[in-house]
PDB file of the backbone (N, CA, C, O) and the ligand in Angstrom, with CONECT records:
HET     ZN  A 101       1
ATOM      1  N   MET A   1      14.160  31.199   2.675  1.00  0.00           N
ATOM      2  CA  MET A   1      13.162  31.802   3.558  1.00  0.00           C
ATOM      3  C   MET A   1      13.347  33.329   3.572  1.00  0.00           C
ATOM      4  O   MET A   1      14.419  33.824   3.918  1.00  0.00           O
ATOM      5  N   ALA A   2      12.322  34.047   3.204  1.00  0.00           N
ATOM      6  CA  ALA A   2      12.436  35.498   3.101  1.00  0.00           C
ATOM      7  C   ALA A   2      11.924  36.171   4.359  1.00  0.00           C
ATOM      8  O   ALA A   2      10.906  35.785   4.933  1.00  0.00           O
ATOM      9  N   PHE A   3      12.647  37.166   4.757  1.00  0.00           N
ATOM     10  CA  PHE A   3      12.213  37.952   5.908  1.00  0.00           C
ATOM     11  C   PHE A   3      11.715  39.302   5.412  1.00  0.00           C
ATOM     12  O   PHE A   3      12.165  39.784   4.372  1.00  0.00           O
ATOM     13  N   PRO A   4      10.810  39.904   6.129  1.00  0.00           N
ATOM     14  CA  PRO A   4      10.348  41.233   5.696  1.00  0.00           C
ATOM     15  C   PRO A   4      11.480  42.237   5.712  1.00  0.00           C
ATOM     16  O   PRO A   4      12.286  42.273   6.642  1.00  0.00           O
ATOM     17  N   ILE A   5      11.532  43.065   4.656  1.00  0.00           N
ATOM     18  CA  ILE A   5      12.574  44.092   4.577  1.00  0.00           C
ATOM     19  C   ILE A   5      12.057  45.350   5.265  1.00  0.00           C
ATOM     20  O   ILE A   5      10.970  45.850   4.975  1.00  0.00           O
ATOM     21  N   LYS A   6      12.862  45.826   6.164  1.00  0.00           N
ATOM     22  CA  LYS A   6      12.506  47.044   6.892  1.00  0.00           C
ATOM     23  C   LYS A   6      13.572  48.097   6.635  1.00  0.00           C
ATOM     24  O   LYS A   6      14.691  47.768   6.241  1.00  0.00           O
ATOM     25  N   VAL A   7      13.235  49.346   6.855  1.00  0.00           N
ATOM     26  CA  VAL A   7      14.215  50.424   6.747  1.00  0.00           C
ATOM     27  C   VAL A   7      14.544  50.891   8.162  1.00  0.00           C
ATOM     28  O   VAL A   7      13.665  51.216   8.960  1.00  0.00           O
ATOM     29  N   CYS A   8      15.824  50.912   8.435  1.00  0.00           N
ATOM     30  CA  CYS A   8      16.275  51.282   9.769  1.00  0.00           C
ATOM     31  C   CYS A   8      15.884  52.726  10.085  1.00  0.00           C
ATOM     32  O   CYS A   8      16.065  53.628   9.267  1.00  0.00           O
ATOM     33  N   ALA A   9      15.351  52.922  11.274  1.00  0.00           N
ATOM     34  CA  ALA A   9      14.927  54.267  11.675  1.00  0.00           C
ATOM     35  C   ALA A   9      16.121  55.133  12.020  1.00  0.00           C
ATOM     36  O   ALA A   9      16.000  56.356  12.093  1.00  0.00           O
ATOM     37  N   VAL A  10      17.270  54.517  12.232  1.00  0.00           N
ATOM     38  CA  VAL A  10      18.449  55.277  12.655  1.00  0.00           C
ATOM     39  C   VAL A  10      19.328  55.640  11.460  1.00  0.00           C
ATOM     40  O   VAL A  10      19.651  56.808  11.247  1.00  0.00           O
ATOM     41  N   CYS A  11      19.718  54.603  10.669  1.00  0.00           N
ATOM     42  CA  CYS A  11      20.677  54.875   9.591  1.00  0.00           C
ATOM     43  C   CYS A  11      20.032  54.771   8.208  1.00  0.00           C
ATOM     44  O   CYS A  11      20.712  54.941   7.196  1.00  0.00           O
ATOM     45  N   SER A  12      18.735  54.496   8.157  1.00  0.00           N
ATOM     46  CA  SER A  12      17.989  54.417   6.897  1.00  0.00           C
ATOM     47  C   SER A  12      18.461  53.291   5.992  1.00  0.00           C
ATOM     48  O   SER A  12      18.171  53.311   4.796  1.00  0.00           O
ATOM     49  N   GLU A  13      19.167  52.325   6.516  1.00  0.00           N
ATOM     50  CA  GLU A  13      19.596  51.158   5.742  1.00  0.00           C
ATOM     51  C   GLU A  13      18.477  50.142   5.753  1.00  0.00           C
ATOM     52  O   GLU A  13      17.760  49.992   6.742  1.00  0.00           O
ATOM     53  N   GLU A  14      18.336  49.433   4.614  1.00  0.00           N
ATOM     54  CA  GLU A  14      17.362  48.345   4.586  1.00  0.00           C
ATOM     55  C   GLU A  14      17.953  47.127   5.274  1.00  0.00           C
ATOM     56  O   GLU A  14      19.144  46.842   5.150  1.00  0.00           O
ATOM     57  N   PHE A  15      17.106  46.414   5.998  1.00  0.00           N
ATOM     58  CA  PHE A  15      17.593  45.208   6.657  1.00  0.00           C
ATOM     59  C   PHE A  15      16.461  44.215   6.735  1.00  0.00           C
ATOM     60  O   PHE A  15      15.287  44.578   6.665  1.00  0.00           O
ATOM     61  N   GLU A  16      16.830  42.944   6.883  1.00  0.00           N
ATOM     62  CA  GLU A  16      15.832  41.893   7.032  1.00  0.00           C
ATOM     63  C   GLU A  16      15.438  41.794   8.490  1.00  0.00           C
ATOM     64  O   GLU A  16      16.278  41.646   9.378  1.00  0.00           O
ATOM     65  N   LEU A  17      14.149  41.879   8.711  1.00  0.00           N
ATOM     66  CA  LEU A  17      13.662  41.744  10.078  1.00  0.00           C
ATOM     67  C   LEU A  17      13.527  40.257  10.381  1.00  0.00           C
ATOM     68  O   LEU A  17      12.513  39.630  10.072  1.00  0.00           O
ATOM     69  N   LYS A  18      14.555  39.718  10.982  1.00  0.00           N
ATOM     70  CA  LYS A  18      14.539  38.301  11.301  1.00  0.00           C
ATOM     71  C   LYS A  18      13.874  38.081  12.643  1.00  0.00           C
ATOM     72  O   LYS A  18      14.015  38.886  13.563  1.00  0.00           O
ATOM     73  N   PRO A  19      13.143  36.975  12.743  1.00  0.00           N
ATOM     74  CA  PRO A  19      12.519  36.696  14.032  1.00  0.00           C
ATOM     75  C   PRO A  19      13.580  36.520  15.105  1.00  0.00           C
ATOM     76  O   PRO A  19      14.600  35.869  14.877  1.00  0.00           O
ATOM     77  N   GLY A  20      13.344  37.088  16.249  1.00  0.00           N
ATOM     78  CA  GLY A  20      14.291  36.962  17.349  1.00  0.00           C
ATOM     79  C   GLY A  20      15.414  37.951  17.281  1.00  0.00           C
ATOM     80  O   GLY A  20      16.352  37.884  18.076  1.00  0.00           O
ATOM     81  N   LYS A  21      15.337  38.890  16.324  1.00  0.00           N
ATOM     82  CA  LYS A  21      16.384  39.911  16.239  1.00  0.00           C
ATOM     83  C   LYS A  21      16.351  40.767  17.514  1.00  0.00           C
ATOM     84  O   LYS A  21      15.294  41.280  17.882  1.00  0.00           O
ATOM     85  N   PRO A  22      17.450  40.917  18.160  1.00  0.00           N
ATOM     86  CA  PRO A  22      17.449  41.741  19.378  1.00  0.00           C
ATOM     87  C   PRO A  22      17.276  43.208  19.052  1.00  0.00           C
ATOM     88  O   PRO A  22      17.575  43.649  17.942  1.00  0.00           O
ATOM     89  N   GLY A  23      16.806  43.941  19.996  1.00  0.00           N
ATOM     90  CA  GLY A  23      16.668  45.381  19.813  1.00  0.00           C
ATOM     91  C   GLY A  23      15.355  45.769  19.175  1.00  0.00           C
ATOM     92  O   GLY A  23      14.426  44.962  19.131  1.00  0.00           O
ATOM     93  N   PHE A  24      15.263  46.963  18.692  1.00  0.00           N
ATOM     94  CA  PHE A  24      14.044  47.492  18.134  1.00  0.00           C
ATOM     95  C   PHE A  24      13.764  46.879  16.766  1.00  0.00           C
ATOM     96  O   PHE A  24      14.687  46.546  16.024  1.00  0.00           O
ATOM     97  N   ALA A  25      12.484  46.733  16.443  1.00  0.00           N
ATOM     98  CA  ALA A  25      12.090  46.145  15.163  1.00  0.00           C
ATOM     99  C   ALA A  25      12.332  47.108  14.021  1.00  0.00           C
ATOM    100  O   ALA A  25      12.433  46.685  12.869  1.00  0.00           O
ATOM    101  N   ASN A  26      12.426  48.389  14.312  1.00  0.00           N
ATOM    102  CA  ASN A  26      12.649  49.360  13.227  1.00  0.00           C
ATOM    103  C   ASN A  26      14.094  49.830  13.175  1.00  0.00           C
ATOM    104  O   ASN A  26      14.400  50.900  12.649  1.00  0.00           O
ATOM    105  N   ARG A  27      14.973  49.007  13.731  1.00  0.00           N
ATOM    106  CA  ARG A  27      16.399  49.343  13.659  1.00  0.00           C
ATOM    107  C   ARG A  27      17.171  48.160  13.104  1.00  0.00           C
ATOM    108  O   ARG A  27      16.865  47.011  13.425  1.00  0.00           O
ATOM    109  N   CYS A  28      18.180  48.435  12.264  1.00  0.00           N
ATOM    110  CA  CYS A  28      18.981  47.365  11.705  1.00  0.00           C
ATOM    111  C   CYS A  28      19.857  46.762  12.812  1.00  0.00           C
ATOM    112  O   CYS A  28      20.053  47.382  13.857  1.00  0.00           O
ATOM    113  N   PRO A  29      20.377  45.567  12.580  1.00  0.00           N
ATOM    114  CA  PRO A  29      21.174  44.919  13.629  1.00  0.00           C
ATOM    115  C   PRO A  29      22.298  45.797  14.157  1.00  0.00           C
ATOM    116  O   PRO A  29      22.575  45.806  15.356  1.00  0.00           O
ATOM    117  N   ALA A  30      22.936  46.524  13.271  1.00  0.00           N
ATOM    118  CA  ALA A  30      24.061  47.357  13.704  1.00  0.00           C
ATOM    119  C   ALA A  30      23.593  48.440  14.666  1.00  0.00           C
ATOM    120  O   ALA A  30      24.280  48.752  15.639  1.00  0.00           O
ATOM    121  N   CYS A  31      22.423  49.013  14.391  1.00  0.00           N
ATOM    122  CA  CYS A  31      21.924  50.100  15.227  1.00  0.00           C
ATOM    123  C   CYS A  31      21.193  49.562  16.455  1.00  0.00           C
ATOM    124  O   CYS A  31      20.899  50.315  17.383  1.00  0.00           O
ATOM    125  N   SER A  32      20.899  48.261  16.460  1.00  0.00           N
ATOM    126  CA  SER A  32      20.223  47.676  17.604  1.00  0.00           C
ATOM    127  C   SER A  32      21.202  47.296  18.687  1.00  0.00           C
ATOM    128  O   SER A  32      20.827  47.066  19.837  1.00  0.00           O
ATOM    129  N   GLU A  33      22.456  47.233  18.306  1.00  0.00           N
ATOM    130  CA  GLU A  33      23.432  46.768  19.269  1.00  0.00           C
ATOM    131  C   GLU A  33      23.545  47.731  20.437  1.00  0.00           C
ATOM    132  O   GLU A  33      23.678  48.941  20.253  1.00  0.00           O
ATOM    133  N   PRO A  34      23.493  47.190  21.615  1.00  0.00           N
ATOM    134  CA  PRO A  34      23.658  48.058  22.786  1.00  0.00           C
ATOM    135  C   PRO A  34      25.041  48.669  22.806  1.00  0.00           C
ATOM    136  O   PRO A  34      25.962  48.159  22.168  1.00  0.00           O
ATOM    137  N   GLU A  35      25.190  49.754  23.533  1.00  0.00           N
ATOM    138  CA  GLU A  35      26.455  50.463  23.501  1.00  0.00           C
ATOM    139  C   GLU A  35      27.496  49.838  24.418  1.00  0.00           C
ATOM    140  O   GLU A  35      28.205  50.528  25.151  1.00  0.00           O
ATOM    141  N   GLU A  36      27.568  48.513  24.355  1.00  0.00           N
ATOM    142  CA  GLU A  36      28.540  47.811  25.210  1.00  0.00           C
ATOM    143  C   GLU A  36      29.964  48.116  24.774  1.00  0.00           C
ATOM    144  O   GLU A  36      30.890  48.143  25.584  1.00  0.00           O
ATOM    145  N   THR A  37      30.118  48.346  23.461  1.00  0.00           N
ATOM    146  CA  THR A  37      31.461  48.544  22.926  1.00  0.00           C
ATOM    147  C   THR A  37      31.993  49.940  23.257  1.00  0.00           C
ATOM    148  O   THR A  37      33.198  50.182  23.184  1.00  0.00           O
ATOM    149  N   THR A  38      31.109  50.839  23.615  1.00  0.00           N
ATOM    150  CA  THR A  38      31.520  52.224  23.820  1.00  0.00           C
ATOM    151  C   THR A  38      32.546  52.390  24.946  1.00  0.00           C
ATOM    152  O   THR A  38      33.570  53.045  24.751  1.00  0.00           O
ATOM    153  N   PRO A  39      32.284  51.805  26.122  1.00  0.00           N
ATOM    154  CA  PRO A  39      33.259  52.023  27.203  1.00  0.00           C
ATOM    155  C   PRO A  39      34.650  51.523  26.851  1.00  0.00           C
ATOM    156  O   PRO A  39      35.645  52.171  27.173  1.00  0.00           O
ATOM    157  N   VAL A  40      34.723  50.384  26.199  1.00  0.00           N
ATOM    158  CA  VAL A  40      36.024  49.817  25.837  1.00  0.00           C
ATOM    159  C   VAL A  40      36.723  50.746  24.850  1.00  0.00           C
ATOM    160  O   VAL A  40      37.897  51.080  25.014  1.00  0.00           O
ATOM    161  N   ALA A  41      35.984  51.155  23.825  1.00  0.00           N
ATOM    162  CA  ALA A  41      36.556  52.023  22.804  1.00  0.00           C
ATOM    163  C   ALA A  41      36.962  53.351  23.440  1.00  0.00           C
ATOM    164  O   ALA A  41      38.009  53.910  23.114  1.00  0.00           O
ATOM    165  N   LYS A  42      36.139  53.841  24.335  1.00  0.00           N
ATOM    166  CA  LYS A  42      36.404  55.117  24.973  1.00  0.00           C
ATOM    167  C   LYS A  42      37.659  55.036  25.829  1.00  0.00           C
ATOM    168  O   LYS A  42      38.492  55.942  25.833  1.00  0.00           O
ATOM    169  N   ARG A  43      37.773  53.917  26.562  1.00  0.00           N
ATOM    170  CA  ARG A  43      38.922  53.738  27.419  1.00  0.00           C
ATOM    171  C   ARG A  43      40.198  53.747  26.576  1.00  0.00           C
ATOM    172  O   ARG A  43      41.194  54.376  26.932  1.00  0.00           O
ATOM    173  N   GLY A  44      40.140  53.020  25.429  1.00  0.00           N
ATOM    174  CA  GLY A  44      41.293  52.969  24.549  1.00  0.00           C
ATOM    175  C   GLY A  44      41.610  54.331  23.988  1.00  0.00           C
ATOM    176  O   GLY A  44      42.775  54.708  23.866  1.00  0.00           O
ATOM    177  N   MET A  45      40.573  55.070  23.646  1.00  0.00           N
ATOM    178  CA  MET A  45      40.756  56.382  23.062  1.00  0.00           C
ATOM    179  C   MET A  45      41.358  57.332  24.102  1.00  0.00           C
ATOM    180  O   MET A  45      42.188  58.181  23.774  1.00  0.00           O
ATOM    181  N   ASP A  46      40.931  57.179  25.357  1.00  0.00           N
ATOM    182  CA  ASP A  46      41.455  58.050  26.400  1.00  0.00           C
ATOM    183  C   ASP A  46      42.963  57.892  26.543  1.00  0.00           C
ATOM    184  O   ASP A  46      43.707  58.867  26.643  1.00  0.00           O
ATOM    185  N   ALA A  47      43.388  56.625  26.548  1.00  0.00           N
ATOM    186  CA  ALA A  47      44.821  56.369  26.679  1.00  0.00           C
ATOM    187  C   ALA A  47      45.562  56.924  25.472  1.00  0.00           C
ATOM    188  O   ALA A  47      46.620  57.539  25.599  1.00  0.00           O
ATOM    189  N   ASP A  48      44.979  56.691  24.293  1.00  0.00           N
ATOM    190  CA  ASP A  48      45.600  57.198  23.072  1.00  0.00           C
ATOM    191  C   ASP A  48      45.647  58.713  23.089  1.00  0.00           C
ATOM    192  O   ASP A  48      46.637  59.344  22.720  1.00  0.00           O
ATOM    193  N   GLU A  49      44.524  59.268  23.538  1.00  0.00           N
ATOM    194  CA  GLU A  49      44.413  60.721  23.547  1.00  0.00           C
ATOM    195  C   GLU A  49      45.468  61.315  24.471  1.00  0.00           C
ATOM    196  O   GLU A  49      46.127  62.301  24.139  1.00  0.00           O
ATOM    197  N   ARG A  50      45.614  60.692  25.640  1.00  0.00           N
ATOM    198  CA  ARG A  50      46.578  61.170  26.597  1.00  0.00           C
ATOM    199  C   ARG A  50      47.990  61.100  25.986  1.00  0.00           C
ATOM    200  O   ARG A  50      48.794  62.022  26.119  1.00  0.00           O
ATOM    201  N   THR A  51      48.257  59.978  25.317  1.00  0.00           N
ATOM    202  CA  THR A  51      49.580  59.784  24.712  1.00  0.00           C
ATOM    203  C   THR A  51      49.841  60.827  23.636  1.00  0.00           C
ATOM    204  O   THR A  51      50.902  61.450  23.589  1.00  0.00           O
ATOM    205  N   SER A  52      48.847  61.000  22.774  1.00  0.00           N
ATOM    206  CA  SER A  52      49.061  61.922  21.665  1.00  0.00           C
ATOM    207  C   SER A  52      49.132  63.361  22.162  1.00  0.00           C
ATOM    208  O   SER A  52      49.825  64.199  21.585  1.00  0.00           O
ATOM    209  N   GLN A  53      48.406  63.632  23.241  1.00  0.00           N
ATOM    210  CA  GLN A  53      48.440  64.976  23.810  1.00  0.00           C
ATOM    211  C   GLN A  53      49.820  65.240  24.396  1.00  0.00           C
ATOM    212  O   GLN A  53      50.381  66.325  24.249  1.00  0.00           O
ATOM    213  N   LYS A  54      50.354  64.222  25.065  1.00  0.00           N
ATOM    214  CA  LYS A  54      51.693  64.341  25.640  1.00  0.00           C
ATOM    215  C   LYS A  54      52.707  64.567  24.518  1.00  0.00           C
ATOM    216  O   LYS A  54      53.600  65.409  24.617  1.00  0.00           O
ATOM    217  N   GLU A  55      52.538  63.787  23.451  1.00  0.00           N
ATOM    218  CA  GLU A  55      53.467  63.921  22.328  1.00  0.00           C
ATOM    219  C   GLU A  55      53.347  65.302  21.688  1.00  0.00           C
ATOM    220  O   GLU A  55      54.341  65.907  21.287  1.00  0.00           O
ATOM    221  N   ALA A  56      52.111  65.784  21.604  1.00  0.00           N
ATOM    222  CA  ALA A  56      51.887  67.093  21.008  1.00  0.00           C
ATOM    223  C   ALA A  56      52.537  68.175  21.851  1.00  0.00           C
ATOM    224  O   ALA A  56      53.163  69.095  21.325  1.00  0.00           O
ATOM    225  N   ASN A  57      52.381  68.055  23.178  1.00  0.00           N
ATOM    226  CA  ASN A  57      53.011  69.011  24.083  1.00  0.00           C
ATOM    227  C   ASN A  57      54.517  68.983  23.949  1.00  0.00           C
ATOM    228  O   ASN A  57      55.183  70.018  23.924  1.00  0.00           O
ATOM    229  N   GLU A  58      55.037  67.763  23.863  1.00  0.00           N
ATOM    230  CA  GLU A  58      56.482  67.578  23.745  1.00  0.00           C
ATOM    231  C   GLU A  58      56.976  68.227  22.456  1.00  0.00           C
ATOM    232  O   GLU A  58      57.995  68.917  22.438  1.00  0.00           O
ATOM    233  N   ALA A  59      56.231  67.992  21.383  1.00  0.00           N
ATOM    234  CA  ALA A  59      56.603  68.519  20.061  1.00  0.00           C
ATOM    235  C   ALA A  59      56.540  70.042  20.076  1.00  0.00           C
ATOM    236  O   ALA A  59      57.388  70.728  19.505  1.00  0.00           O
ATOM    237  N   ARG A  60      55.504  70.548  20.748  1.00  0.00           N
ATOM    238  CA  ARG A  60      55.348  72.005  20.806  1.00  0.00           C
ATOM    239  C   ARG A  60      56.512  72.620  21.589  1.00  0.00           C
ATOM    240  O   ARG A  60      57.063  73.653  21.208  1.00  0.00           O
ATOM    241  N   ARG A  61      56.868  71.961  22.684  1.00  0.00           N
ATOM    242  CA  ARG A  61      57.950  72.474  23.529  1.00  0.00           C
ATOM    243  C   ARG A  61      59.259  72.471  22.729  1.00  0.00           C
ATOM    244  O   ARG A  61      60.051  73.412  22.780  1.00  0.00           O
ATOM    245  N   GLN A  62      59.449  71.373  21.989  1.00  0.00           N
ATOM    246  CA  GLN A  62      60.676  71.243  21.209  1.00  0.00           C
ATOM    247  C   GLN A  62      60.725  72.328  20.133  1.00  0.00           C
ATOM    248  O   GLN A  62      61.771  72.930  19.889  1.00  0.00           O
ATOM    249  N   ALA A  63      59.586  72.567  19.501  1.00  0.00           N
ATOM    250  CA  ALA A  63      59.516  73.571  18.445  1.00  0.00           C
ATOM    251  C   ALA A  63      59.826  74.951  19.017  1.00  0.00           C
ATOM    252  O   ALA A  63      60.551  75.739  18.411  1.00  0.00           O
ATOM    253  N   MET A  64      59.265  75.229  20.196  1.00  0.00           N
ATOM    254  CA  MET A  64      59.524  76.507  20.856  1.00  0.00           C
ATOM    255  C   MET A  64      60.997  76.656  21.163  1.00  0.00           C
ATOM    256  O   MET A  64      61.598  77.711  20.959  1.00  0.00           O
ATOM    257  N   ARG A  65      61.569  75.558  21.665  1.00  0.00           N
ATOM    258  CA  ARG A  65      62.992  75.586  22.029  1.00  0.00           C
ATOM    259  C   ARG A  65      63.844  75.875  20.788  1.00  0.00           C
ATOM    260  O   ARG A  65      64.760  76.697  20.812  1.00  0.00           O
ATOM    261  N   ASN A  66      63.508  75.175  19.713  1.00  0.00           N
ATOM    262  CA  ASN A  66      64.251  75.363  18.457  1.00  0.00           C
ATOM    263  C   ASN A  66      64.148  76.807  17.998  1.00  0.00           C
ATOM    264  O   ASN A  66      65.116  77.407  17.531  1.00  0.00           O
ATOM    265  N   LEU A  67      62.942  77.345  18.145  1.00  0.00           N
ATOM    266  CA  LEU A  67      62.698  78.713  17.720  1.00  0.00           C
ATOM    267  C   LEU A  67      63.560  79.683  18.516  1.00  0.00           C
ATOM    268  O   LEU A  67      64.174  80.601  17.972  1.00  0.00           O
ATOM    269  N   LEU A  68      63.583  79.440  19.854  1.00  0.00           N
ATOM    270  CA  LEU A  68      64.351  80.309  20.735  1.00  0.00           C
ATOM    271  C   LEU A  68      65.856  80.215  20.415  1.00  0.00           C
ATOM    272  O   LEU A  68      66.569  81.216  20.350  1.00  0.00           O
ATOM    273  N   TYR A  69      66.296  78.978  20.221  1.00  0.00           N
ATOM    274  CA  TYR A  69      67.725  78.794  19.934  1.00  0.00           C
ATOM    275  C   TYR A  69      68.086  79.485  18.630  1.00  0.00           C
ATOM    276  O   TYR A  69      69.142  80.104  18.501  1.00  0.00           O
ATOM    277  N   ARG A  70      67.186  79.363  17.671  1.00  0.00           N
ATOM    278  CA  ARG A  70      67.458  79.940  16.364  1.00  0.00           C
ATOM    279  C   ARG A  70      67.554  81.458  16.498  1.00  0.00           C
ATOM    280  O   ARG A  70      68.379  82.099  15.848  1.00  0.00           O
ATOM    281  N   LYS A  71      66.691  82.026  17.357  1.00  0.00           N
ATOM    282  CA  LYS A  71      66.688  83.472  17.578  1.00  0.00           C
ATOM    283  C   LYS A  71      67.977  83.918  18.232  1.00  0.00           C
ATOM    284  O   LYS A  71      68.545  84.957  17.897  1.00  0.00           O
ATOM    285  N   ASP A  72      68.439  83.079  19.207  1.00  0.00           N
ATOM    286  CA  ASP A  72      69.645  83.444  19.958  1.00  0.00           C
ATOM    287  C   ASP A  72      70.887  83.439  19.074  1.00  0.00           C
ATOM    288  O   ASP A  72      71.745  84.313  19.194  1.00  0.00           O
ATOM    289  N   SER A  73      70.977  82.461  18.197  1.00  0.00           N
ATOM    290  CA  SER A  73      72.199  82.311  17.430  1.00  0.00           C
ATOM    291  C   SER A  73      72.225  83.175  16.188  1.00  0.00           C
ATOM    292  O   SER A  73      73.203  83.151  15.440  1.00  0.00           O
TER     293      SER A  73
HETATM  294 ZN    ZN A 101      20.719  51.132  11.243  1.00  0.00          ZN2+
END
């Protein structure tokens, strides 16, 4: 059974317009998906970001300390 081929208005990918496809008819399934995943991904990124920022600060502090010690000795 063939479905009409459409070009996604968002990512320009061709996709089969299947009956009952959720979202816009001119968007591929991937681009039709509601942004439900965003909050979860964002929350995870925030935690990661905070961790990496803390690590970066720690590394910077350590580097500064090393630099100062090297200057002193
Ligand atoms: Zn798309």
